[in-house]
N, C-alpha and C positions, 0 to 999 in steps of 0.2 A: 170287983171286976167279975164279969160273968164268965164262968168256965166254958160255957158253950161257945161263946164268942171266940175264946182262945183256941178251941178245937177247930173252929171253922177257919181261922187264920192259918193254922198249921197246915190244914189240908190244902189251902190255897197256894202255898209256897211251891215254886218250881223245883224239880229235882236237880240236884247238883251233880255234874259229871265228875267222875274221878279219873285218875291216871290209868287205872285198870280198864276203865270203860273205853278210854281212848285207844289203848293197846288192842283191845278186843275188836274195836271198830276197824283198826288198821289191818288186822289179820283177816277179817272176814265180815266185818260189819257187826252191827248189834245183833243181827239175827244169827251170827256165827258162821256165815258163808265166806269162804276165802276167794280173793280175786286171782286171775291167772298171773303167772310170773312174767309172761311176755308182754303184758299190758304196758308196763312202765317203759321198757325199751322201745316198744312200738311208738309210744307217745313221743319219746325223745327223738326217734328217727323222723317221725312226721314233722316235728318241730324243726328239725335240722333241714329237712327238704324244703319246708316252707321258707325258712330263712335263706336257703340257697336260691330258691326261685325268686324270692323277693330281691335278693342281691343282684341276680342276673338281670331281672327286669329293671331294677334301678340303674344298673350299669349301662344297659342298653339305652335306657331313657337318657342318661347323662351323655353317653357317647353320641346319640342321635342329636341331642341339643348342641353339643360341641361341633358336630359335623355341619349342622344347619347354620350355626354361627360362623364357622369357617367359610362355608359357601357364600354366605352373605357378605362377609368381609372381602373375600376374593372378588366377588362380583362388583363390589364398590370400587376396589382397586383397579379392576379391569376398565370400568367406566372412566375412571380418572386418567388412565393411560390413553384411552381412545380420544378423550377430550383434548388432552395436551398434544397428542400426536396430530390431531386434525388442525389445531392452531399452528403447529410448526410446519406442517405440509402446506397449509394455505399460504403461509409466508414464503416458504421455499419455492412454490410454484407461481407465486404472484410477484410481489415487490422485489424479492431477492433475485428472481429470474430477470427482471427488468434491469436491476442494478448490475447484474453480472455481465450484461451486454455493454456496459460503459467501459471505454478504453482509458488507459492511463493518461493519454494526452488530452482527454476531455475533462479531467478534474484538476483542481488546483493543487491537491495533495495526492500524489500517486500511491502513498502508503495505504490510503483507505481502500483502494482496489485490491492491494495485496492482502489486507486483513479480511476482506470479504471472501477472497478466494480460499483462504484457510478455513473459514467457517463453512463454506459450501462443501469442503472435502470431508467433513465429519460424518461418521457412519452411525446411522440410527440403530438402536437395539432391536433385536428380533422379538416380536410379540408372540408369546406362547399361550397366554390365557389360563383359565382355571380348568385344567385337565386332570388334576389329581382326584383320587377317589376317597381319600381319607382326610381327616382334619389336619393331620400333620403335613401331608403334601400340599393341601390347600393353604395352610399357613405359610409354608415356604414360598408358594406361588404368589401369595399376597405381598410378601416382603419384596420379591423380585419385581413385581408389577409396580410397587411403590418406587423402587429405584429407577425403573424405566420412566415413570411419570416425572420424576425429578430431572432425569436427563433431558426429556423433551422440554420441560419448563425452562431449564437453564440455557439450553441451546436456542430456544426460541427467543429468549431475551438477548443473548449475545449476537445472534444473527440479525435481529431487529436493529440492534445498535450499529452493526457493521453496515447494514443497508442504509440507515439514516446518515451515516458518515459519508458514504459514497454519494448519496443524493444531494446532501448539502455542499459537498466539495464540487460536484458538477455544477450546481446552481451558482456557486461563487465564481467558478471559471467562466460560466456563461455570462454572468454580469460583468466580469472584468473584460471579456472580449467585446461585449456590446458597447461598453464605455470607450474602449480603445478605438473601435471602428467608428463610433460617432464623432470622437475627437478628430480623427483623420478626415472624416467627411466634412466637418465644420471648417477645417483649415482649407480644404479644397474649395469649398463654397465661398469662403471669404475672398480667396485669391481670384476666383472667377468673377465675383461681383465687381471687384476693382478693375480687372482686365477687360471686362465686357462693356464698360461705360462707353456709350456712343457707337457700339459695334453690333448692336442687335437690330433685327428688323422689327421686333415687337417688344417695346420696353416693359410691357406688363409681365413678361417672363422674369425680368430682374426684380420687379416688385414681389412676385411670388417667391423668388429665391430669398429675398430679404426677410419676408415673414417666416419662411421655413427655418432660416438661421436663428431668428429670435426664439422660436418655439423649441428648437433643438438645444439651444444654449440653456434654457430653463430646466431641461431634463438631463443635462450632462452629469449631474451628481446624484441622480435618483437611484433607488435600489430596486427598480422594477425593470428587468431586462426586456420584457415584452414591450413596454412603453418606449424604452430607449431604441429598440430595433424599429419600432413603428416610426419614430421621429427621424431616424436615419434614412428609412425608406422614403419618407416624404421629402427629405432634403435631397436625396439622390434623384428623385423625379424632377424636382425644381432645377437641379443642376443640368439634367438632360434637356429640360425645356430651354434654358438659356443657351446651351451649346447648339441646339438645333436652330435657334433664332440667329445666333452669330453666323452659323454656316449658311443660313438662308440669305442673310445680308451680303455675305461674301460672294455667294453665287450670283446674286442679283447685280452687285457692283461689277463683277467680272463680265457678265453678259452686257451690261451697259457700256463698259469700256470697249469691248469687242465691237459692239455696234457702232460706237463713235469712231473707232479706228477705220472700220470698213467705209463708213460714210466719208471720212476725210480722204481716204485713198481714191474713192470714186470722184470726188470733187477735184482732187489734184490731177488725175488723168484727164478729166474733161477740160480743165484749164490749159494743160500742156498741149494737147492735140490741136486745138483751135480749129482752123479751116484749111490747112495746107495739104497738098497732094504732090506726089512725085511719080515720074514714069520714065521709062527708057534708060535706066541706069544699068549698064552692063560693063563689066571689066573682065579681062582675061589676061593671064600672065603666061608667056611662053619662054622657056629657057631663062635667060638672064634679063630679058626685057619685058616690058609690059606695054601692051597696046590696048587701046580701047576707045570708046567714045562715051561721052557723057551728055546726056540730054535730059533736062528736067524742066518741067513746067509746074508752075504752082502759083498759087495766089496766097498772099499773106496779108496781114493787116496793113502792110505798106504798099502793096501793088503786085504786079505780075511780070514775068519775064521768061525768056528762053535762052538757054545756054548750051552750046554744043562745042565739042573740040576733040582733037585726036593728037596723038604724039607717041613717041617712043623714047626710052632712055636705056642706058646700059645697066641700070640697077633696078630700082623699084620705083614705081609710080604710085602716088597716092592721090585720091580724089577728095578734095575738101567737102565737107558736108555743108549744110545751109549756113552754119555759123563759121565755116572755115577752120574748125578746130579738130576735126575727126577724119580719118582716112583709112583706106584698105591697103594692106600690103600683100594680100592673097586674092585669088579669084573670088569674087563675091558678087552677090546679086542683091539689089535693093528693091524689094517689092513696092508696088505703088502704095501710097498712103501709109508707109511705115518708115521707121528709122532704119538706118543702115545696119545690116547684120553681117557679122564676120563668119 
């Protein structure tokens, strides 16, 4: 082994630090200079400040994140309340308002109207919104807004159910009434059709009535109140047509009868008067006796003649007429060409 090589290896070895060297370095370094005593406390203070600042910054960041999260949650809850409230108010001011105008006598079940009235008396919650400034207040507002949204949703459903009940009950009543009215009108039409046979001026009105009866009978058991009412109206128009035709024939028959009676009376008067004439018939009664003269001239279908006379009696005197069966017991005058008048 080469001694020179061994010397070289020895020189190449790093120096080994000892415990004494470490102590010396701690006291002042290898050069023997000492560090200030305040350096370590200062370093500790600086580290503490850094930690505090970091903690404050971290807390603020956390609190800011929580506040932002609370604001977002509250805003979502507020949107939910507004949405539910809008649906409820639309129902309240729309279909519910229409149903509220329905009276108990217009529905088949009056309890449906009572139930709707109770629903309409419900008081909606007062909306406050997200007015808190911290996360805790916003979280509380979010909870309250959620409860309000549930209220609107629940009452919208119950109000909708009450409105539907009233609407269906009214429709049932309307259908029932329509069927009742149609049945009554059918009975009236059937009776009129029988009674009017041979009594109408225009028989086509009875044919129209027959067709209306057939159409209405087919719809009697339908579930469409509108169609039933339309059939009843058509039937009613046909009934009016027949009644008008019956009245027209009645009036025409009455006029014909009156005309025939007038014609018969004229004919009778013409036949009775013939060609006779009378004149000079004067009677006078004085006290208890009657005196007078009777002169008449006339021509009849049998001939002509002149008759005159006078006389007095203690009682009453009568003058026979042309047939010898009529006389006057009072002063009377017989105008020419007329019958004797009392």
